[in-house]
Z-matrix of the N, CA and C atoms (Angstrom, degrees):
N
C 1 1.445
C 2 1.521 1 109.35
N 3 1.291 2 116.96 1 129.82
C 4 1.456 3 121.99 2 176.01
C 5 1.519 4 109.61 3 -88.03
N 6 1.342 5 118.13 4 138.27
C 7 1.467 6 118.84 5 177.50
C 8 1.523 7 110.19 6 -68.11
N 9 1.307 8 115.54 7 142.08
C 10 1.453 9 121.19 8 179.94
C 11 1.519 10 109.13 9 -84.62
N 12 1.324 11 116.23 10 130.30
C 13 1.456 12 121.24 11 176.92
C 14 1.522 13 108.12 12 -122.66
N 15 1.313 14 115.77 13 134.05
C 16 1.459 15 120.65 14 178.15
C 17 1.521 16 107.92 15 -84.13
N 18 1.321 17 115.84 16 118.62
C 19 1.459 18 120.67 17 -176.34
C 20 1.530 19 112.88 18 -99.07
N 21 1.318 20 116.50 19 -21.05
C 22 1.448 21 120.36 20 -175.17
C 23 1.511 22 108.39 21 -137.15
N 24 1.308 23 117.62 22 138.72
C 25 1.449 24 120.19 23 -177.20
C 26 1.519 25 109.98 24 -150.29
N 27 1.315 26 116.48 25 137.01
C 28 1.455 27 119.64 26 172.18
C 29 1.506 28 115.31 27 115.31
N 30 1.332 29 119.28 28 -53.53
C 31 1.450 30 120.66 29 -176.36
C 32 1.529 31 112.46 30 -111.51
N 33 1.301 32 117.38 31 0.08
C 34 1.455 33 122.16 32 -178.49
C 35 1.530 34 109.31 33 -70.40
N 36 1.335 35 116.76 34 125.56
C 37 1.457 36 120.38 35 -179.38
C 38 1.520 37 112.30 36 -101.36
N 39 1.328 38 117.57 37 -33.04
C 40 1.461 39 121.70 38 -177.58
C 41 1.524 40 108.93 39 -125.43
N 42 1.330 41 116.45 40 136.52
C 43 1.450 42 121.54 41 -176.97
C 44 1.526 43 109.54 42 -135.32
N 45 1.334 44 116.53 43 126.73
C 46 1.464 45 122.20 44 175.36
C 47 1.519 46 107.79 45 -122.28
N 48 1.322 47 115.91 46 119.62
C 49 1.464 48 119.97 47 178.46
C 50 1.519 49 109.58 48 -78.34
N 51 1.323 50 116.69 49 143.39
C 52 1.455 51 121.88 50 177.80
C 53 1.518 52 111.54 51 -71.44
N 54 1.316 53 116.73 52 158.53
C 55 1.469 54 122.04 53 -177.35
C 56 1.522 55 113.04 54 -68.26
N 57 1.343 56 118.47 55 -16.32
C 58 1.464 57 120.53 56 179.54
C 59 1.531 58 112.16 57 -81.15
N 60 1.309 59 118.19 58 -10.02
C 61 1.466 60 122.35 59 179.95
C 62 1.527 61 109.20 60 -79.53
N 63 1.342 62 116.13 61 129.39
C 64 1.470 63 120.36 62 177.83
C 65 1.522 64 112.37 63 -113.82
N 66 1.320 65 117.35 64 -22.66
C 67 1.464 66 120.94 65 -179.96
C 68 1.518 67 109.66 66 -135.73
N 69 1.304 68 115.98 67 135.66
C 70 1.461 69 120.91 68 174.38
C 71 1.523 70 105.83 69 -101.58
N 72 1.344 71 118.12 70 118.89
C 73 1.463 72 121.21 71 -171.33
C 74 1.533 73 113.90 72 -74.33
N 75 1.327 74 114.27 73 166.19
C 76 1.466 75 121.80 74 175.20
C 77 1.529 76 109.70 75 -55.25
N 78 1.325 77 115.56 76 142.15
C 79 1.474 78 123.38 77 172.42
C 80 1.529 79 114.41 78 60.11
N 81 1.303 80 118.07 79 20.36
C 82 1.466 81 122.87 80 -174.35
C 83 1.535 82 113.18 81 -51.90
N 84 1.313 83 117.40 82 -52.13
C 85 1.460 84 121.73 83 179.20
C 86 1.520 85 110.83 84 -128.17
N 87 1.306 86 116.86 85 32.99
C 88 1.457 87 122.92 86 -179.88
C 89 1.529 88 111.10 87 -52.16
N 90 1.320 89 115.66 88 130.76
C 91 1.465 90 123.13 89 174.07
C 92 1.524 91 113.99 90 63.28
N 93 1.324 92 117.33 91 27.35
C 94 1.468 93 120.41 92 175.51
C 95 1.529 94 106.76 93 -84.78
N 96 1.306 95 117.02 94 98.15
C 97 1.462 96 122.52 95 -171.50
C 98 1.517 97 114.12 96 -72.40
N 99 1.323 98 118.04 97 -18.73
C 100 1.464 99 121.11 98 -178.04
C 101 1.524 100 113.00 99 -87.54
N 102 1.311 101 118.32 100 -19.48
C 103 1.458 102 123.09 101 -173.39
C 104 1.529 103 110.98 102 -66.44
N 105 1.350 104 116.44 103 119.16
C 106 1.466 105 121.40 104 -178.56
C 107 1.528 106 113.13 105 -114.45
N 108 1.341 107 117.20 106 -20.49
C 109 1.465 108 120.46 107 -176.54
C 110 1.528 109 109.77 108 -142.82
N 111 1.344 110 115.52 109 134.34
C 112 1.457 111 121.76 110 176.75
C 113 1.519 112 107.93 111 -133.43
N 114 1.328 113 116.62 112 131.57
C 115 1.462 114 121.69 113 175.99
C 116 1.519 115 107.31 114 -112.95
N 117 1.330 116 115.67 115 117.36
C 118 1.464 117 121.59 116 178.24
C 119 1.524 118 106.97 117 -108.83
N 120 1.327 119 118.75 118 117.88
C 121 1.464 120 120.77 119 -174.91
C 122 1.530 121 112.70 120 -79.46
N 123 1.327 122 115.52 121 161.20
C 124 1.465 123 121.03 122 170.33
C 125 1.526 124 106.90 123 -57.67
N 126 1.303 125 117.30 124 142.69
C 127 1.458 126 121.91 125 -177.53
C 128 1.517 127 111.95 126 113.26
N 129 1.329 128 116.90 127 -26.41
C 130 1.456 129 120.48 128 174.94
C 131 1.528 130 106.80 129 -71.68
N 132 1.353 131 116.79 130 130.79
C 133 1.459 132 120.46 131 -176.20
C 134 1.527 133 113.64 132 -105.97
N 135 1.333 134 117.82 133 -23.25
C 136 1.468 135 118.61 134 179.56
C 137 1.523 136 110.81 135 -150.02
N 138 1.322 137 114.31 136 151.75
C 139 1.460 138 122.05 137 177.93
C 140 1.522 139 106.09 138 -122.74
N 141 1.322 140 116.24 139 118.81
C 142 1.461 141 122.41 140 -172.94
C 143 1.509 142 114.96 141 -69.26
N 144 1.304 143 113.15 142 167.53
C 145 1.457 144 122.39 143 -178.14
C 146 1.523 145 110.46 144 -61.34
N 147 1.307 146 115.70 145 130.77
C 148 1.467 147 125.11 146 177.02
C 149 1.526 148 113.21 147 58.45
N 150 1.317 149 117.86 148 24.16
C 151 1.467 150 121.04 149 -178.21
C 152 1.530 151 112.41 150 -57.10
N 153 1.325 152 117.07 151 -37.31
C 154 1.463 153 121.45 152 179.97
C 155 1.520 154 111.34 153 -128.71
N 156 1.326 155 116.80 154 21.50
C 157 1.460 156 120.37 155 -179.84
C 158 1.525 157 109.83 156 -68.47
N 159 1.304 158 115.75 157 146.36
C 160 1.465 159 123.97 158 -179.39
C 161 1.525 160 113.40 159 66.37
N 162 1.334 161 117.03 160 16.24
C 163 1.471 162 121.42 161 172.35
C 164 1.530 163 106.40 162 -87.82
N 165 1.297 164 115.84 163 80.44
C 166 1.468 165 121.52 164 -169.95
C 167 1.531 166 114.05 165 -67.80
N 168 1.315 167 118.49 166 -18.27
C 169 1.471 168 121.04 167 178.62
C 170 1.526 169 112.29 168 -88.16
N 171 1.328 170 117.36 169 -11.42
C 172 1.467 171 122.28 170 179.56
C 173 1.526 172 107.82 171 -82.16
N 174 1.338 173 116.46 172 102.23
C 175 1.467 174 121.27 173 -172.90
C 176 1.515 175 113.63 174 -87.72
N 177 1.337 176 118.24 175 -31.17
C 178 1.464 177 120.40 176 178.41
C 179 1.523 178 109.60 177 -151.10
N 180 1.335 179 114.78 178 158.11
C 181 1.450 180 120.85 179 -177.76
C 182 1.513 181 108.41 180 -153.56
N 183 1.331 182 116.51 181 134.58
C 184 1.458 183 120.95 182 177.41
C 185 1.520 184 109.13 183 -96.03
N 186 1.342 185 115.77 184 126.66
C 187 1.460 186 122.82 185 179.79
C 188 1.530 187 107.56 186 -96.17
N 189 1.344 188 119.18 187 121.35
C 190 1.466 189 120.80 188 -178.28
C 191 1.531 190 112.28 189 -66.65
N 192 1.309 191 116.39 190 160.37
C 193 1.464 192 121.82 191 -176.62
C 194 1.522 193 112.91 192 -68.71
N 195 1.336 194 118.27 193 -16.95
C 196 1.471 195 121.03 194 -179.18
C 197 1.523 196 112.87 195 -79.75
N 198 1.324 197 117.67 196 -13.10
C 199 1.469 198 121.10 197 178.49
C 200 1.518 199 108.16 198 -74.51
N 201 1.352 200 116.24 199 129.04
C 202 1.466 201 119.84 200 -179.63
C 203 1.524 202 112.37 201 -104.64
N 204 1.327 203 117.94 202 -19.65
C 205 1.461 204 119.54 203 178.01
C 206 1.515 205 110.15 204 -151.74
N 207 1.320 206 114.83 205 138.73
C 208 1.452 207 122.18 206 178.17
C 209 1.522 208 106.84 207 -123.12
N 210 1.324 209 115.90 208 116.60
C 211 1.470 210 120.19 209 177.44
C 212 1.532 211 108.53 210 -69.12
N 213 1.300 212 117.37 211 -172.97
C 214 1.459 213 122.30 212 174.87
C 215 1.523 214 106.21 213 -73.73
N 216 1.341 215 116.23 214 79.55
C 217 1.458 216 122.41 215 -163.39
C 218 1.517 217 115.80 216 -105.31
N 219 1.329 218 117.69 217 -13.11
C 220 1.459 219 119.48 218 -167.66
C 221 1.519 220 112.11 219 -127.48
N 222 1.313 221 114.37 220 155.70
C 223 1.461 222 121.88 221 171.73
C 224 1.523 223 107.08 222 -58.77
N 225 1.307 224 117.69 223 138.13
C 226 1.469 225 121.72 224 -172.28
C 227 1.520 226 114.51 225 -58.62
N 228 1.314 227 118.57 226 -23.44
C 229 1.460 228 120.47 227 -179.39
C 230 1.528 229 113.52 228 -95.05
N 231 1.325 230 117.60 229 1.06
C 232 1.455 231 120.87 230 177.15
C 233 1.522 232 108.87 231 -75.33
N 234 1.325 233 116.50 232 126.34
C 235 1.462 234 121.11 233 178.28
C 236 1.526 235 108.65 234 -80.38
N 237 1.321 236 116.52 235 123.92
C 238 1.456 237 121.20 236 178.64
C 239 1.518 238 109.05 237 -100.00
N 240 1.339 239 115.62 238 130.70
C 241 1.460 240 122.09 239 178.70
C 242 1.523 241 106.50 240 -114.30
N 243 1.331 242 116.82 241 116.41
C 244 1.458 243 121.56 242 -176.78
C 245 1.523 244 110.21 243 -98.47
N 246 1.335 245 117.02 244 126.82
C 247 1.460 246 121.09 245 175.95
C 248 1.527 247 110.61 246 -73.61
N 249 1.331 248 116.73 247 -19.71
C 250 1.460 249 122.32 248 177.32
C 251 1.522 250 107.43 249 -106.80
N 252 1.319 251 117.09 250 114.36
C 253 1.463 252 122.01 251 -173.61
C 254 1.526 253 113.78 252 -71.79
N 255 1.333 254 118.76 253 -8.39
C 256 1.469 255 119.52 254 -177.39
C 257 1.522 256 113.57 255 -85.44
N 258 1.337 257 118.59 256 5.39
C 259 1.459 258 120.65 257 177.05
C 260 1.518 259 110.24 258 -68.23
N 261 1.324 260 115.34 259 139.78
C 262 1.455 261 122.01 260 177.14
C 263 1.516 262 108.37 261 -129.74
N 264 1.324 263 116.13 262 143.59
C 265 1.459 264 119.42 263 176.92
C 266 1.524 265 108.78 264 -89.79
N 267 1.320 266 115.50 265 132.99
C 268 1.465 267 121.50 266 176.43
C 269 1.523 268 109.57 267 -85.40
N 270 1.327 269 115.82 268 168.09
C 271 1.464 270 121.07 269 179.00
C 272 1.526 271 112.25 270 -62.22
N 273 1.333 272 117.91 271 -29.50
C 274 1.467 273 121.07 272 -177.31
C 275 1.526 274 112.93 273 -83.76
N 276 1.341 275 118.67 274 4.40
C 277 1.460 276 121.79 275 177.28
C 278 1.504 277 114.49 276 94.80
N 279 1.330 278 118.52 277 -9.19
C 280 1.456 279 120.76 278 177.70
C 281 1.519 280 109.14 279 -83.70
N 282 1.319 281 115.80 280 166.34
C 283 1.451 282 122.16 281 178.51
C 284 1.516 283 108.98 282 -119.97
N 285 1.322 284 116.48 283 146.53
C 286 1.459 285 120.94 284 178.45
C 287 1.523 286 108.69 285 -134.32
N 288 1.319 287 115.28 286 142.21
C 289 1.457 288 122.39 287 178.42
C 290 1.517 289 107.62 288 -95.82
N 291 1.315 290 117.55 289 113.95
C 292 1.458 291 121.13 290 178.25
C 293 1.505 292 112.30 291 123.65
N 294 1.304 293 114.76 292 -158.98
C 295 1.453 294 121.77 293 -174.46
C 296 1.519 295 109.61 294 -87.58
N 297 1.294 296 116.37 295 136.23
C 298 1.454 297 122.52 296 177.14
C 299 1.528 298 107.86 297 -116.45
N 300 1.320 299 116.85 298 127.02
C 301 1.461 300 120.88 299 -178.96
C 302 1.518 301 108.90 300 -100.83
N 303 1.310 302 115.86 301 129.04
C 304 1.448 303 121.70 302 176.24
C 305 1.524 304 108.68 303 -67.84
N 306 1.320 305 118.17 304 125.52
C 307 1.465 306 121.74 305 -177.41
C 308 1.521 307 110.45 306 -59.56
N 309 1.315 308 117.74 307 -40.68
C 310 1.458 309 120.69 308 179.75
C 311 1.517 310 110.38 309 -60.71
N 312 1.313 311 117.35 310 -42.55
C 313 1.465 312 120.73 311 179.06
C 314 1.524 313 110.40 312 -63.13
N 315 1.323 314 117.49 313 -41.35
C 316 1.467 315 120.44 314 178.55
C 317 1.523 316 110.59 315 -64.69
N 318 1.327 317 117.33 316 -42.32
C 319 1.461 318 120.50 317 178.22
C 320 1.527 319 110.67 318 -60.77
N 321 1.319 320 117.39 319 -41.80
C 322 1.468 321 120.88 320 178.72
C 323 1.520 322 110.81 321 -65.54
N 324 1.312 323 116.80 322 -38.48
C 325 1.461 324 121.56 323 177.87
C 326 1.530 325 109.98 324 -61.97
N 327 1.333 326 117.25 325 -47.48
C 328 1.465 327 121.58 326 178.10
C 329 1.523 328 110.88 327 -62.16
N 330 1.334 329 116.77 328 -41.38
C 331 1.460 330 121.60 329 179.96
C 332 1.529 331 110.91 330 -63.53
N 333 1.316 332 117.54 331 -37.14
C 334 1.466 333 120.94 332 178.80
C 335 1.521 334 110.66 333 -59.29
N 336 1.321 335 117.94 334 -38.76
C 337 1.460 336 120.46 335 178.69
C 338 1.529 337 111.51 336 -71.71
N 339 1.313 338 117.98 337 -32.19
C 340 1.463 339 120.63 338 175.55
C 341 1.529 340 109.89 339 -64.70
N 342 1.325 341 116.57 340 -43.34
C 343 1.464 342 121.17 341 177.82
C 344 1.526 343 110.14 342 -63.26
N 345 1.309 344 116.79 343 -41.90
C 346 1.461 345 120.95 344 179.17
C 347 1.532 346 111.04 345 -61.15
N 348 1.310 347 117.61 346 -40.56
C 349 1.471 348 121.19 347 177.33
C 350 1.527 349 110.65 348 -62.80
N 351 1.335 350 116.83 349 -40.56
C 352 1.467 351 119.94 350 177.66
C 353 1.522 352 111.52 351 -64.36
N 354 1.322 353 117.09 352 -43.02
C 355 1.466 354 121.43 353 178.24
C 356 1.524 355 109.93 354 -61.33
N 357 1.311 356 117.30 355 -45.31
C 358 1.468 357 120.54 356 179.99
C 359 1.530 358 111.46 357 -64.44
N 360 1.341 359 117.22 358 -36.23
C 361 1.468 360 120.00 359 177.55
C 362 1.527 361 110.59 360 -65.52
N 363 1.334 362 117.47 361 -41.05
C 364 1.465 363 120.73 362 178.04
C 365 1.526 364 111.03 363 -67.57
N 366 1.306 365 117.30 364 -38.46
C 367 1.478 366 120.88 365 177.67
C 368 1.527 367 110.34 366 -63.57
N 369 1.341 368 116.33 367 -37.47
C 370 1.459 369 120.54 368 179.13
C 371 1.530 370 110.22 369 -65.15
N 372 1.320 371 117.19 370 -37.23
C 373 1.466 372 121.17 371 177.80
C 374 1.530 373 110.92 372 -63.06
N 375 1.320 374 115.70 373 -34.52
C 376 1.474 375 120.20 374 179.74
C 377 1.519 376 111.84 375 -87.68
N 378 1.324 377 115.68 376 8.92
C 379 1.457 378 123.75 377 178.85
C 380 1.532 379 113.26 378 64.49
N 381 1.292 380 115.83 379 30.73
C 382 1.465 381 120.58 380 170.08
C 383 1.511 382 105.11 381 -84.90
N 384 1.305 383 117.38 382 114.68
C 385 1.466 384 120.22 383 -168.87
C 386 1.510 385 113.91 384 -81.39
N 387 1.277 386 118.46 385 -27.64
C 388 1.463 387 120.24 386 -175.59
C 389 1.530 388 111.14 387 -91.91
N 390 1.362 389 118.85 388 114.90
C 391 1.473 390 120.39 389 178.51
C 392 1.519 391 111.70 390 -72.16
N 393 1.302 392 115.12 391 155.37
C 394 1.461 393 120.96 392 176.15
C 395 1.522 394 108.11 393 -84.55
N 396 1.290 395 117.68 394 132.73
C 397 1.467 396 121.12 395 176.84
C 398 1.465 397 106.90 396 -101.62
């Protein structure tokens, strides 16, 4: 993978990333007010934090299906179009491709097994031989 370097900034209106790019780094085009169009090709796997934040002229952007995570990368009014429908927005503004587990639900799940172990230990004391699964 070649590191991405920003060569032009300020008056660029349209940007197409090359197919050899796999990651768009943090702050790549932060606050580029002239940027109106960005083409991100299939093969890009991540878009860094604030990569296109404060790009107020960038109204929409299509995220390729190969991207698995999008940090808080865009101006809040930029419409994001995901080619992969399984993207979900997290509470912190980032997006993730795939299943997201609620931490509270996981904690409750773990706690349920702790309670079950306690119940089985008490049953063993009372000489109940069969544990509860």
